[in-house]
N, C-alpha and C positions, 0 to 999 in steps of 0.2 A: 097721382093718388093724393087725396087731401090728407093733411096731417092734423092730428088732434092737438088743440092747445093745451099747454100745461095747466093743471088745476089752479084755481085761485088760491092765494095765500090763506092759511088758516089764521084766525084771529081769536083772541081771548081777552075778555075784560076783567072779570073777577074769577081767577082760577080757583080761589078758595071755596067757591060755592059748588061743591061736588056732591051734595047730599042726594040729588035727584038723578045722578048718572052712575053708571057702573064704573068702578075703579077696582082693579085687582087688590086683594087683601094685602099682598106683599108691598104694593105701592103705598097704600094707606099707612101700613105699619112703618115703612121707611120714613115717610113724611112726618108722622107723629114723633118718631125717634129724633129726627133732625130738629123739630120744633122744641122738644123738651131739652135737648142738649145745647141748642143755639149754635151748633158748629157749622162751619162752611167747608165744603169739599172743593178742592182745586185739582184739576188734572192738566198735564201739559204733554205735548208730543213734538218730537223733531219733525220738520217738514222736508220732504225730498224734492227732487227735480221733476219726477214723472209720476203720473197718477197710478196708484196701486189698484188693480182690478178688484181686490178684496174690499177696498174702500168704496169704489164706485158703485158696487152692487148694493150698498147700504143706503144710498141716496134715494130720496123720493123723486117723482117726476119734475117737480118744480126746482129742486136743487140741481138735478141733472141739466135742466135748461139753463140755470144760472152758470153752472160750471162750463157749459159749452160757449158761453158768451165771453169768457176770458181769452184774450188774444195770445198771451204767453202761456206755454205749457206749464211752466213753473208756478204761475199764479193759479191755474186750474188745479194743479196737484195740491197746492196749499189749501185751497178752499175745500177740496174733496176730503183731504186727510183730516182737517179740522172738524168738518161736519160728521164724518164717519166716527172719528174719535169721540166726539161729544155724544153721539148716539149710543156707542158702546158703553160709555161711562154712565149715562143715565139709565141704560138698561140694567147694568150691574147694580147700580144704587137702588133701583126700584124693584129688582127681582122680576123683571118682565122680559120677554123676547126682544131682541134688537129691532125686529120689524114692527113691534108694537109701539115704538117711540116715534113721535112726529113733532117737529118744531114748527112754530109759527111766530106770530107777533102779538104783543099786547097792544091795546089801543093806546095811542100817544097820550100821556098824561097832561100834555100842554095844550094841544089843539083838538084832540079827539080823532085825529086821522089814523086809520087802521094800517097805513102803508109804511110808516116810519117809526113806529113804537119799538120799545125794547123787545128782545127775543123772549120766547116763552115755550114751555113744553105744553103742547095742546093735546097730546095723546101719550099716556093716559092723562086725563084732565085733573092734575093734582096741583096744589098751591106751592109751586116751586118758583123761586127767582133764579134766573140763569143769566150769565153773561159770557160772551165769546170774544176772543181777540186773537189776532195773528200778526206776525211780523216775519222778517227774513229768517227762516229756519225754525220757527217755533209757533205753535198754536196752543191756546189756553182756554179752559172752561172753568167757570166758578158756579157753584150751585148751593143754595140755602133754602130752607123753608121760609115762606113769607112772600113779600112783594118785590123787594129791591136788593140788588147786588150789582157791583160793577168790577170788572177786571180789565187790566190793560197790560200789554207787553210791547216793548220796543227794542229792536236790535241796536246795540251801541254803534253810533256813527259820530264822527267829529262834528261839532257844532260849526257850520260853515260860515256863519256871519252873525254879527251882533243884532242884525235885523230880525233873525229868527228868535233870538232871546227876547227881544221886545215884543214879538208876536205871542210868545208862549208864557213869559214870566212877568210877574209884577215887578215894579222898580226895585223893591227890596231884594227879591229873589235874583234879579238880573245882577245886582251889585254883588251878591254872594258868589254867583257862578263866574262872573267876569273877573272877579278878584283873583281867581285861580289862573295859573299859566295854562296855555294850551296843552292838552295831554289827557291821559286817562282819568285823572281826578275830576277835571272840569267836565269831561264827557259823562262820567258817571253821575255827577251831581245834577247836571242838566236833565238827564234822562230820568233820574229819580223824581224830579219835579214834574216832568212831562207825564210820566205814567201815573203818578198820584192824581194829577188833575183829570186825566182822561178816565181813570177809574171812578172818580166822583161824578163827573158829568154823565157817565153811562149809568151809574147807580141811580141818579136822580131820574133818569129816563128821558131827559130832554136833549142830551148831547150838547153840542155847541150852541144850540138855539137857546139854552137856558142861561148860561153865564160865560162870557168870554174867558179863555184860559188866562189871559194876562191880567184879570181882575180877581182870580181865585188864588188865595194864599195857602200854600201847602208846606211852607217852612222846610225846604229841601235840606238845609244844613242840620236839621234836627233828626235824630234817630226816631224811628217809629216804635210802636203805633202812636198815632196822634189823632186829634179831633179836628175836622175841617168843616168850616161853615160855608154853605152855599145859599145864595140869595137869588130869587127869581120873582119878579113882579110883586115885591113886598113880602113874599113867603120865604122864611128862613128855615133851613133844615141843617142838621149836623150829622157828620159821617165819621165813622171809625175807619181809619185808613192805615194799612200796614204794607210794608214791602215784602215781596216774595223772592226767595232765593231759588232760582231755577237751574243753578249749576251750569251756566253757560254765558255766552256773550250777549245777555239780554238784561234789561231792567223790567221789573214787573211789580204791579201794585194791585191791591184789593181794597174795595170800599163797601161798607154795609152800614145800615142805620146805627148811629151811636146809642140810640135808645132801645136797641134790641135787648130783650130780656128772656133768657140769659145771653150774654155775649160770649159764646162758646169758642172753642179752639178752631184753628184752621187745619184741616187735614190735607196735606199736600201729597198727591199721588205721583210717584215717579213714572216715567214712561215704562210701559210693559214690553 
C-alpha cells in the first residue's frame, strides 16, 4: 500500500500582515497586549527518556515524520515533548485550541530560502516571534510580539579542551574563562558565553551563517542584561541579552532587539 508523503513545511514571510485573513479575537487581543507591554514569555519543560503518548498526539504529520527519523528513543522523546509543550504554551497564550496551533518557518532573512529560516507560528497567522531550544533534560520556548527573538539552553558539561574555547569564544572571553581553574565556575562561565551567543544568532535569524561565535563578544564575566552587537555583511544590529534561571543544571539566555519599545519584562513560566 502506498504511503502518503508528509505535507510540505509551512512558511511565512510577514506574519504581521494579517488584515485579510481570519484570526480569532482572543489571538488578536493577546498579540496586542504583548505588543503594548513589550514582554517576553518563556516556558521550559523537563525532558524524559520515553515519548509520552499525550505529547505525540499533539504533533502534526510533518513533526511526526521528523520524530520517527531520530535513532535514539531519548532524542525522539525530547523533540516530541518540546514541540508538544510549545504548542500547549502558544495555545494558552492565544486562547485557541491546541489543535489550532501550527508551527512552520519564516523565510530566511539572509538568503530567502524557506527551508532553514527561524521558526514561526503559522496558524493562527499572528505576528509572533518564537524561538525553541533543547538540551539534555530541558526544552525551552520564547515568544514575543514582533519579528525576532532568540533563546538557547545548554546542559552544563566540563569544557573538554581549549580548542573548544577557541571555537566558541573571542580571545578576550577565552582569557576570562581559561583563567579560572577547572571546575564548576569555569563550566558556568563558558556556558553563559555559549548560550548568550547562540541566543543572539538565533534572534538574528541567520544562525551560524551570520557571524561566527568566536567573533561575537558577549562579555561572559559581566552580569546581565547587556547589549550585544551583531555584524553581518556590513549590517549592524544590537540585542538585549539576559540570562535565564531555570533552576537546574542548565545555562540559558534570551535575546531580543535592544530597540524594542517598550522593552518589557520576561515572564518565566515554571513547568506545569
